[in-house]
C-alpha positions in Angstrom: 9.8 -0.2 -14.8 8.0 -1.6 -11.8 4.5 -1.6 -10.4 4.9 -0.5 -6.8 2.2 -1.5 -4.3 1.5 -0.1 -0.8 -1.2 -1.7 1.3 -1.6 1.1 3.9 -3.2 0.0 7.2 -2.7 3.5 8.6 -5.0 5.0 6.0 -5.4 8.2 7.9 -2.0 9.1 6.4 -3.2 8.6 2.8 -3.1 12.4 1.9 0.5 12.7 3.3 1.6 9.6 1.3 0.2 11.0 -1.9 1.8 14.4 -1.3 5.1 12.6 -0.8 4.6 10.7 -4.1 4.2 14.1 -5.8 7.4 15.4 -4.1 9.2 12.3 -5.5 8.0 13.1 -9.0 5.3 10.4 -9.1 2.4 12.0 -10.9 -0.1 9.2 -10.9 -1.3 6.5 -8.6 -4.4 4.4 -8.1 -6.0 4.1 -4.7 -8.4 1.3 -3.9 -10.4 0.8 -0.7 -9.5 -2.7 0.4 -10.2 -5.3 3.1 -7.9 -8.0 4.4 -8.8 -11.7 4.3 -8.8 -11.9 8.1 -11.5 -9.2 8.3 -13.7 -11.0 5.8 -13.4 -14.3 7.5 -13.9 -13.0 11.0 -17.1 -11.1 10.0 -18.7 -13.1 7.2 -17.8 -16.6 8.2 -19.0 -17.3 11.7 -16.7 -20.3 12.3 -13.7 -17.9 11.9 -15.0 -15.1 14.2 -12.2 -15.9 16.7 -9.6 -14.7 14.1 -10.4 -11.1 15.1 -8.6 -11.5 18.4 -5.6 -13.3 16.8 -4.7 -10.6 14.3 -2.4 -8.1 16.1 -2.5 -4.6 14.8 -5.2 -5.4 12.3 -7.6 -2.8 11.1 -11.0 -3.3 9.6 -10.1 -1.6 6.3 -7.0 -0.3 4.5 -6.1 1.5 1.3 -4.1 -0.2 -1.5 -2.1 2.3 -3.5 -0.2 1.3 -6.7 1.8 3.2 -9.2 4.2 2.6 -12.1 7.7 3.9 -11.4 11.3 3.4 -12.2 12.9 0.6 -10.2 15.4 3.1 -8.8 12.6 5.0 -7.1 11.4 2.2 -4.9 13.9 2.8 -2.0 13.0 6.5 -2.1 9.3 5.7 -1.9 9.8 3.3 1.0 11.9 5.9 2.9 9.2 8.6 2.4 6.4 6.2 3.4 8.3 5.1 6.6 8.9 8.8 7.6 5.1 9.2 7.5 3.7 6.0 9.0 6.7 4.5 10.8 8.6 1.3 10.0 6.8 -1.2 7.7 8.4 -3.8 9.8 6.0 -2.9 12.6 2.9 -5.0 12.7 -0.2 -3.1 11.5 1.6 -0.4 9.5 1.3 -1.8 6.0 3.0 -3.9 3.3 5.0 -2.7 0.3 6.3 -4.6 -2.7 7.0 -4.1 -6.3 6.6 -6.3 -9.4 8.7 -5.9 -12.6 6.8 -4.9 -15.7 7.9 -6.3 -19.0 5.2 -4.8 -21.2 3.2 -1.6 -21.0 1.2 0.3 -23.5 -0.9 3.5 -23.3 1.2 5.2 -20.6 2.1 8.9 -20.8 5.7 9.5 -22.0 6.7 11.4 -18.8 6.7 8.3 -16.6 
């Protein structure tokens, strides 16, 4: 079991991503509105205002999606996401990663 994270910069594709999750059998995910460090520093800390111009492909806001899934699903999820938003290797698309889970309680049996 892993916790899969997708920090989606192209948040206009959120609905498509969640539909793809359903098609892959992922029945639950959490979506959080998020803001990157560069945005906060460039807006809230005047000394770092120049950062805005140094962050290629950056967007003011993004969505962070996370879900618990079997480790074998990660490559399928990445493939589906990249079909929707393009390669995650492209600057400004998003970031994906997973973390192994060694303990969980309170999760529905079907996951």
